[in-house]
C-alpha positions as CSV (number, residue, x, y, z in Angstrom):
1,M,-4.2,25.7,20.7
2,A,-2.3,22.5,21.5
3,Y,-3.3,19.0,20.3
4,E,-2.3,15.7,21.9
5,C,-1.1,14.5,18.5
6,I,-0.5,15.9,15.0
7,V,-0.4,13.5,12.1
8,I,1.3,14.8,8.9
9,G,0.0,13.2,5.7
10,A,-3.6,12.1,5.1
11,G,-3.0,9.1,2.9
12,I,-4.2,5.7,4.1
13,Q,-1.5,5.2,6.8
14,G,-1.9,8.7,8.3
15,S,-5.7,8.6,8.1
16,L,-5.9,5.3,9.9
17,T,-3.3,6.4,12.5
18,A,-5.4,9.4,13.2
19,Y,-8.5,7.2,13.3
20,H,-7.0,5.0,16.0
21,L,-5.8,8.0,18.0
22,A,-9.2,9.6,17.9
23,K,-10.8,6.4,19.0
24,N,-8.4,6.4,22.0
25,N,-9.8,9.9,22.9
26,K,-6.6,11.7,21.8
27,K,-7.2,15.2,20.5
28,T,-5.7,14.8,17.0
29,L,-5.0,17.1,14.0
30,L,-4.5,15.5,10.6
31,L,-2.6,17.7,8.2
32,E,-2.6,17.2,4.4
33,Q,-0.6,19.4,1.9
34,F,-3.0,18.9,-1.0
35,V,-6.7,19.8,-1.2
36,Q,-8.7,16.5,-0.9
37,P,-9.4,14.3,-2.7
38,H,-6.2,14.3,-4.8
39,S,-4.1,11.9,-6.9
40,R,-0.6,13.2,-6.1
41,G,0.6,10.6,-3.7
42,S,0.3,6.8,-3.1
43,S,-3.2,6.2,-1.7
44,H,-5.5,7.3,-4.6
45,G,-7.2,5.1,-7.1
46,Q,-10.1,2.8,-6.6
47,T,-8.6,-0.6,-6.0
48,R,-5.7,-2.5,-4.3
49,I,-5.0,-6.2,-3.8
50,I,-5.5,-7.5,-0.2
51,R,-3.7,-10.8,0.6
52,K,-1.9,-12.9,3.2
53,A,0.4,-14.5,0.6
54,Y,3.9,-13.2,1.8
55,E,7.3,-14.7,2.2
56,Q,7.7,-13.4,5.7
57,D,5.5,-14.7,8.6
58,F,5.4,-11.3,10.2
59,Y,3.5,-9.8,7.3
60,T,1.1,-12.8,7.2
61,H,0.4,-12.5,11.0
62,M,-0.2,-8.7,10.7
63,M,-2.6,-9.3,7.8
64,E,-4.7,-11.7,9.9
65,E,-5.7,-8.8,12.2
66,S,-5.7,-6.3,9.3
67,F,-8.6,-8.2,7.6
68,Q,-10.5,-8.0,10.9
69,L,-9.9,-4.3,11.3
70,W,-11.0,-3.6,7.7
71,T,-14.3,-5.5,8.5
72,Q,-14.6,-3.3,11.6
73,L,-14.1,-0.1,9.6
74,E,-16.7,-1.3,7.1
75,K,-19.2,-1.6,9.9
76,E,-18.4,1.8,11.4
77,A,-18.6,3.6,8.1
78,G,-21.5,1.6,6.7
79,V,-19.7,1.0,3.4
80,M,-18.3,-2.1,1.6
81,L,-14.5,-1.9,1.4
82,Y,-13.5,-5.4,0.5
83,R,-14.6,-7.9,-2.1
84,R,-13.3,-11.4,-2.1
85,T,-12.0,-12.6,-5.5
86,G,-9.1,-14.9,-4.6
87,L,-5.5,-14.3,-5.6
88,L,-3.9,-16.4,-8.4
89,L,-0.2,-16.8,-7.9
90,M,1.8,-18.0,-11.0
91,S,5.5,-18.7,-10.9
92,P,8.2,-20.9,-12.2
93,E,8.0,-24.0,-9.9
94,N,11.5,-23.6,-8.5
95,G,11.2,-19.8,-8.0
96,K,12.8,-19.0,-4.7
97,N,10.3,-16.3,-3.6
98,F,7.4,-18.5,-4.7
99,Q,8.7,-21.4,-2.6
100,L,9.0,-19.1,0.4
101,I,5.5,-17.8,0.0
102,K,4.1,-21.3,-0.4
103,S,5.8,-22.6,2.7
104,S,4.7,-19.5,4.7
105,M,1.1,-20.0,3.6
106,Q,1.2,-23.7,4.7
107,R,2.8,-22.8,8.0
108,N,0.2,-20.1,8.7
109,K,-2.7,-22.2,7.4
110,V,-3.7,-19.6,4.8
111,P,-6.5,-21.2,2.7
112,T,-5.1,-22.1,-0.7
113,V,-5.9,-24.3,-3.7
114,V,-3.2,-25.8,-5.9
115,L,-4.2,-25.7,-9.5
116,E,-2.7,-28.6,-11.6
117,R,-1.7,-27.6,-15.1
118,L,-4.3,-29.9,-16.7
119,E,-7.2,-28.3,-14.8
120,F,-5.9,-24.8,-14.9
121,S,-7.9,-23.6,-17.9
122,Q,-11.1,-25.0,-16.5
123,H,-10.7,-22.9,-13.3
124,I,-9.1,-19.9,-14.9
125,P,-10.4,-19.4,-18.4
126,N,-8.8,-16.7,-20.6
127,V,-5.3,-17.1,-19.1
128,N,-2.4,-19.0,-20.7
129,L,-0.2,-20.4,-18.0
130,T,3.4,-19.9,-19.0
131,S,5.3,-23.2,-19.8
132,G,7.1,-24.4,-16.7
133,D,4.9,-22.3,-14.3
134,V,2.8,-23.6,-11.5
135,A,-0.3,-21.9,-10.0
136,I,-1.9,-21.6,-6.5
137,V,-4.9,-19.6,-5.4
138,E,-5.2,-17.8,-2.0
139,T,-8.9,-18.1,-1.6
140,T,-9.6,-15.3,0.9
141,A,-7.7,-12.6,-0.9
142,G,-9.4,-10.0,-3.0
143,V,-9.9,-6.3,-3.8
144,L,-9.8,-3.4,-1.4
145,Y,-11.7,-0.3,-2.5
146,A,-9.0,2.3,-1.9
147,D,-10.6,5.7,-2.4
148,R,-13.6,4.4,-0.4
149,A,-11.4,3.1,2.4
150,L,-9.6,6.5,2.7
151,R,-12.9,8.4,2.9
152,A,-14.3,5.9,5.5
153,A,-11.2,6.3,7.7
154,Q,-11.4,10.1,7.6
155,M,-15.2,10.1,8.2
156,V,-14.9,7.9,11.3
157,F,-11.9,10.0,12.5
158,Q,-13.9,13.1,12.3
159,S,-17.0,11.5,13.9
160,H,-14.7,10.9,17.0
161,G,-13.8,14.6,17.1
162,G,-10.7,14.5,14.9
163,V,-9.8,17.6,12.9
164,I,-8.5,17.5,9.2
165,K,-6.8,20.5,7.6
166,D,-6.1,20.0,4.0
167,G,-4.3,22.3,1.5
168,E,-1.7,23.1,4.2
169,K,1.9,22.2,3.4
170,V,4.3,21.7,6.3
171,I,7.3,23.9,6.0
172,N,9.0,23.4,9.4
173,I,9.0,21.0,12.4
174,E,10.6,22.1,15.7
175,P,11.1,19.1,18.0
176,G,10.7,19.6,21.8
177,D,8.5,18.5,24.7
178,L,5.8,20.4,22.8
179,I,6.4,20.0,19.0
180,T,5.7,23.0,16.8
181,V,4.6,22.3,13.2
182,T,4.5,25.2,10.9
183,T,2.5,25.1,7.6
184,D,2.1,27.7,4.9
185,S,-1.2,28.7,6.6
186,G,-0.6,28.4,10.3
187,T,1.3,27.0,13.3
188,Y,0.2,24.1,15.5
189,Q,1.6,22.5,18.6
190,A,1.3,19.0,20.0
191,K,2.9,16.7,22.6
192,N,3.3,14.0,19.9
193,L,3.9,13.9,16.2
194,V,3.4,11.1,13.6
195,I,4.9,11.6,10.2
196,T,3.2,9.5,7.5
197,A,4.0,11.7,4.5
198,G,4.7,9.0,1.8
199,P,7.0,10.3,-0.9
200,W,7.5,13.6,1.0
201,A,8.7,11.8,4.2
202,K,12.4,12.2,3.5
203,T,12.1,16.0,3.1
204,L,10.0,16.4,6.3
205,L,12.4,14.1,8.3
206,S,15.3,16.3,7.3
207,H,13.7,19.1,9.5
208,T,14.3,16.7,12.4
209,G,17.9,15.9,11.5
210,L,17.1,12.4,10.3
211,Q,18.1,11.0,6.9
212,L,16.5,7.7,5.8
213,P,17.3,5.8,2.7
214,L,13.9,6.3,1.1
215,Q,13.7,6.2,-2.7
216,V,10.6,7.5,-4.6
217,L,9.5,5.7,-7.7
218,R,6.9,6.8,-10.3
219,I,4.7,3.9,-11.3
220,N,2.7,3.6,-14.5
221,V,-0.8,2.3,-13.5
222,C,-2.1,0.7,-16.7
223,Y,-5.6,-0.3,-17.7
224,W,-6.2,-2.6,-20.6
225,K,-9.4,-3.2,-22.6
226,E,-11.2,-6.6,-22.6
227,K,-12.0,-7.8,-26.1
228,V,-15.3,-9.2,-24.7
229,P,-16.5,-6.8,-22.0
230,G,-16.9,-8.6,-18.6
231,S,-14.7,-11.6,-19.4
232,Y,-12.1,-10.6,-16.8
233,S,-14.5,-8.8,-14.5
234,I,-15.0,-9.0,-10.8
235,S,-18.7,-9.9,-11.4
236,N,-17.5,-12.8,-13.6
237,R,-15.4,-14.0,-10.6
238,F,-12.1,-13.4,-12.2
239,P,-9.4,-13.3,-9.5
240,C,-6.6,-10.8,-8.8
241,F,-3.3,-12.3,-9.9
242,I,0.5,-12.0,-9.4
243,Q,2.8,-13.3,-12.1
244,M,6.2,-14.0,-10.5
245,Q,9.2,-13.9,-12.7
246,P,12.0,-16.4,-13.2
247,K,14.8,-13.9,-12.6
248,E,15.4,-11.6,-9.6
249,S,16.2,-8.8,-12.1
250,E,12.7,-9.0,-13.6
251,H,9.8,-7.4,-11.8
252,D,6.5,-9.2,-10.9
253,I,3.4,-8.3,-12.8
254,Y,0.1,-8.0,-11.0
255,G,-3.5,-7.5,-12.1
256,L,-7.0,-6.9,-10.8
257,P,-10.3,-7.8,-12.4
258,S,-12.1,-5.2,-14.4
259,N,-14.2,-3.1,-12.1
260,E,-13.3,0.5,-11.6
261,Y,-13.3,1.3,-15.3
262,P,-15.9,-1.0,-16.8
263,G,-14.3,-3.1,-19.5
264,L,-10.8,-2.3,-18.5
265,M,-8.5,-4.5,-16.4
266,K,-5.7,-3.0,-14.2
267,I,-2.4,-4.8,-15.0
268,C,0.9,-3.3,-13.9
269,C,4.6,-4.0,-13.2
270,H,5.6,-3.9,-9.6
271,T,8.3,-1.3,-10.2
272,G,8.9,2.2,-11.6
273,C,11.6,4.9,-12.2
274,E,13.1,7.1,-9.6
275,T,11.5,10.6,-9.4
276,E,11.2,13.7,-7.3
277,P,7.7,13.7,-5.8
278,D,7.0,17.3,-6.8
279,E,8.1,16.6,-10.4
280,R,6.5,13.2,-10.8
281,D,5.1,13.8,-14.3
282,R,8.4,14.8,-15.8
283,Q,9.3,11.1,-15.6
284,T,7.8,9.5,-18.7
285,D,9.6,6.2,-19.0
286,R,7.3,3.5,-20.4
287,Q,9.7,0.5,-20.6
288,D,7.4,-1.4,-18.2
289,V,4.4,-0.8,-20.6
290,D,6.3,-2.7,-23.3
291,V,7.0,-5.6,-20.9
292,L,3.2,-5.7,-20.0
293,S,2.1,-5.6,-23.7
294,S,4.3,-8.6,-24.4
295,Y,3.0,-10.5,-21.3
296,I,-0.6,-9.8,-22.2
297,S,-0.1,-10.9,-25.8
298,R,1.3,-14.3,-24.5
299,C,-0.9,-14.9,-21.5
300,L,-4.1,-12.9,-21.6
301,P,-5.6,-13.6,-25.0
302,G,-8.9,-11.7,-24.2
303,I,-7.1,-8.4,-23.5
304,V,-6.1,-5.8,-26.1
305,P,-2.3,-5.6,-25.6
306,V,-2.2,-1.7,-25.9
307,P,-3.0,0.2,-22.7
308,A,-6.3,2.2,-22.9
309,V,-5.4,4.4,-19.8
310,V,-2.1,5.1,-18.1
311,E,-2.2,6.9,-14.8
312,S,0.6,7.7,-12.2
313,C,1.2,6.6,-8.7
314,M,4.3,6.7,-6.4
315,Y,6.0,4.1,-4.3
316,T,8.4,5.1,-1.5
317,V,10.8,2.2,-1.2
318,T,13.4,1.2,1.4
319,P,16.5,-0.9,0.4
320,D,14.9,-4.1,1.8
321,K,11.3,-3.3,0.7
322,H,10.1,-3.4,4.4
323,F,8.3,-0.6,6.1
324,V,9.7,1.9,8.6
325,L,7.5,1.8,11.8
326,D,9.5,3.4,14.6
327,R,10.2,6.2,17.0
328,H,12.6,9.0,16.0
329,P,16.1,7.9,17.3
330,T,16.5,11.4,19.0
331,Y,13.0,12.5,19.7
332,S,10.8,9.8,21.3
333,N,7.6,11.8,20.8
334,I,8.1,11.8,17.0
335,V,6.9,8.5,15.4
336,I,7.5,7.6,11.8
337,G,5.6,5.5,9.3
338,A,7.3,5.4,5.9
339,G,8.7,3.3,3.0
340,F,5.5,1.3,2.3
341,S,7.2,0.2,-0.9
342,G,4.1,-0.3,-3.0
343,H,2.6,-3.0,-0.8
344,G,1.5,-1.1,2.3
345,F,-2.1,-0.1,1.6
346,K,-3.7,-3.4,2.8
347,F,-1.8,-3.0,6.1
348,G,-3.3,0.4,6.8
349,P,-5.5,-0.5,9.8
350,I,-2.7,-2.4,11.5
351,V,0.0,0.2,10.7
352,G,-2.4,2.9,12.1
353,K,-2.8,0.8,15.2
354,V,0.9,0.3,15.9
355,L,1.8,3.9,15.1
356,C,-0.9,5.0,17.5
357,E,0.5,2.6,20.2
358,L,4.0,4.0,19.7
359,S,2.7,7.6,19.9
360,M,0.8,6.8,23.1
361,G,4.0,5.3,24.7
362,Q,2.5,1.8,24.7
363,N,4.2,-1.4,23.8
364,P,3.3,-2.2,20.1
365,S,1.1,-5.2,19.4
366,Y,3.7,-6.7,17.1
367,D,7.5,-7.1,17.0
368,L,8.6,-4.1,15.1
369,S,12.3,-5.1,14.8
370,P,11.9,-5.8,11.0
371,F,10.7,-2.2,10.6
372,S,13.3,-0.4,12.8
373,I,15.3,2.6,11.7
374,Q,18.4,1.0,13.3
375,R,18.6,-1.6,10.4
376,F,19.8,1.3,8.1
377,Q,22.8,2.2,10.3
378,G,25.8,2.4,8.1
379,S,23.7,2.2,4.9
380,P,24.1,4.9,2.3
381,K,21.6,7.8,2.7
């Protein structure tokens, strides 16, 4: 039985691509190698930050519509997916990336509040602003409920006639006018294929003769205990935050208010160690945990500086940290969404929309040149 489109990988990008295809009346099969729900990839966990604060205008513009599409999915699924908390950005005043973000937010009229150092502690109790740092708040940013969002996308996809097959690992892809996808349980055919396989994208793309410079990192997702329960909580209106670092070599630290684990705040480094996706848990480096402990001791006095819970996640990163959203250079009926580099979840609805447009042969709603495969020509594989 042939489908109009097969989507490989039922993380947030694949699920929302399938959602858009089904809403466009395309007979779509969504394949997932693991039995759902699972925590083996990049889309699990309860929360993500949603924000428009970006250095690049193209991300800010995409996020304008992404917010609207998340609201639409909330209505369709009848479930709350987003909670506004604001995003506190802290950085050395002359930090290059911070200045780029600030000017992008001004250009794009993103609602922000500048917090002067003298009034900082009134607005943001329980945080010590690092000497020499400045702070701004993006007021419409907040928390996305990730697990809930994934379930909502799949539920609406199925309500439009979409088919999900989980526990089926793809072992071969044969390109052609009719593409044949073989799993360890069966064979499927479709006119179009979308590959959104996260950390496994590189392996799958090799079946199509394409090598992309995708690196997989294992991330320590750390949760830290509040000394006074609720003091950094979502209900106490504590914001999400990003602490930008003075040196390019140091990685930003981000945090979300206590919510998913009551009394525990999620605070992580925006980096990890290279790993093989099927051997993720052999990688046990905890250097970043030491960095976080030191930061928490200095700047978050109401948090116990020893992690209560450490979980794992994976980033799939490109050399420039921008996504891949493109057609296969040889097979135009194969579309690729990859390399979401640890900041792609919030873009799910808009990524799904443009991958759906590419798959249907339409002109995409956005200029996708920053996300083209061509930019890697001549780069090491």
